Steps between C-alpha positions, in 0.01 A plus 500: 500500500143365437493149372339448160184281510581141452868533557501264797317241289787499244805547722450303827871580596410755771205335669552356851401151447523414867249764606271533213215256474446315169299200397696193421416543130623855503828412666549225237452757227750741672754226531473392136516853376816568698643165403462573129680826535775353713567223247519749217757700693701194587518408130613849411768497762627171380521623140647838602872553536724694726657808335837411660522120513257398229348246744137441573357733762479234760529689816281684746124449467521196274719317756253557771217375276697189408565432878131524556410283204737222597479225233247693302636711214201739473197613701196290407254688291213262578214673667433216743865429571437584872172487698641564843455862615829523697698328222347759254593786725857376518536458127339832420729673743810326347374617155459856618838501637648387174300740284562804709886440515702717272709201408197324350531709189781530237486870531534488877789249479694712258442821705648323798792377287569852368484637853740237620751571239471880568560435875817304428635766258432782737663311787169487673530132611625302793454512883661837544265659249183335634582571863690827495457648154872476422561427134716205401728472205301529183480179306576569133387169365163469683315462164712202394378146516825389657431714802170326569651161422755582769243598758308187440799264490586229756843678536332819618271326738772270629735787578223684687431183704880477559488831670591758228278804489275507195564871434873438505457213259325726249771760544775245449344367188466851361854591594642189355327581165657853504848405613548188274431413134353160611158394397228480747511114495873506598428726784216283624732196461764662729229578752381144494852386558519727798165353627632151469812591698296665769288188534810281529656729760175553686521874497471797252638854512500793261873533481542151355219552254658817373830318463336218313328728252815702459358840562625798712347552843154658498457855643 
């Protein structure tokens, strides 16, 4: 598709800053233009909320941007912030990476979130699905905040590090919700108790975790 006249002057996200020759002044203008856009998107992401958890959209592109910024909260919008050509190229490249990422926009973040929920509900999740196309057990509560709280919890991460397969943990949590009338917090508490016990014994196994959570063996 033919580019409209002037598009490159207003976008700057698709130029190869490492192979295209620009004057120092022009590179400073490009960097400032991209910095303003990036800062606007970061503000929108911080004000936006997840449809599921209600939390700020603080994952993906914005995490990478913050890693790059270090102690800085935003990209500088000063024209003369950088006067070294290589430093300018590095920052322009970082800005381009942020702005072209789907997760740098609220719409992009929410599309990813919807797709993730759909994948869990269809059983299209886990190692078997991604490696062999074999569907897992559909997760009926994938759109609930408690599910994402569980995935982000120290209990979940601790059990994975202890040797329990992450896919099995998701299935155990789902099965426990279906087989018992306990609240999600109570189920997580039992799983944490199991983790504490595994740590004290120095080993972890699926059978003990099932026993601790009080659910029937998985398929």
